[in-house]
N, C-alpha and C positions, 0 to 999 in steps of 0.2 A: 308336199303333195297332200298330206292328210289335212292340212289347214285349208287348202283350196276346196277339197271335197266337203269339209265341214261347213265352210262358208257358203258353198253352193246349196247344200242341204238346208241350212238356216234361211237362206234367201228364198228358196222354193217354198218352205213352210210359211214364211211371212207373207209371201204373195198369195198363197192358198188361203191363209187366214183372212187377209184383207178382202178377197173376193167373196168369201163365205159371209163375213160380217156385213159387207155392202149389200149382198143379196138378201140377207135376213132383215136388215133395217129398212130396206125399200118396201117391205110388206107392211110395215107399221104405218097406219094412216096418220097424217098430220093432226087430225082431230083429236087423237089421244093426248097429244101435248097441250092442245087448247083446253081440254077438260081439266088438266092440272092447273093451268092458269086461272080458270073459272073457279076452281075450288079454293085457291089461295085468295082471290079477290073477294069472293062471297063469304069465305070463312066457314063453310058448312058443306056437308055431304048430302046428297039426295039419291033417291032410288033411280032416277034417270041416269045418274053417273054409273051406278051399278049395272044397269042394263046396257049402257054404252060399253063398259069393259067386258061384259059377257059376250057382246057381239064381237069385240076384238079377239078374244081368246077362241071363239068359235071359228073365226076367219083364219086365225093363225095359232093353232093349239100348241105349237112348239115355241111360244114366246113366254119365257119364264117371268119377265117383268110384268106382263099382263096378268098372269096368275097371282103374282105377289100383290099387285095393286088390288085385284079383286078380293084377295084374302084380307087385306088391310081394310077395305070398305065393309066387308062382311063383319069383321071384328068391331068396327065402329058402330055398326047397326045391331050389335048383340046377336048375331047369327053364327054361333060357334061351329055348328054342324057344317054349314056351307063354307066357312072359313077354313075348317080342317081339310075339306076336300080340295080347296084351292091351293092350300099350302102343300098338300101331298103332290099335286100336279107340278107345282113349281119346284119342289125338291127332286122330283123325278127328272126334270130337265136341267136343273142346276144344283146339284147336291152340296156344293161347298160354299154357298153364299151365306155370309154372316147375317144379313138382314132377314133371311128366312128363319135363321135360328132365333132371332129376336121375336119374330111373329109367332113362332112355335111356343116360345116362352109365354107370350101374352095369352095364348090359348089356354094355358093351365090355370 
């Protein structure tokens, strides 16, 4: 009986997690992925990409990947003050991500 209850609880948790993630990722515009492709193809960052990511985090402030990307762009443009703010926002939303630790180390 305990195994059945545990299995039902795990299934309910998995279904809840799936719907939460689906709802979260629907808010991320497809243009954000296109900007990554543009960056790879052109091989450079520009301020229009920063303004693009600022728009994304304004539209969805609970998107830690957006804050992390914005911090990365600010670091590449030598704006440590703004990068620090973006990293703090990302840490608040996802405190256990290793890539954020790496960005924090780059800040020092």
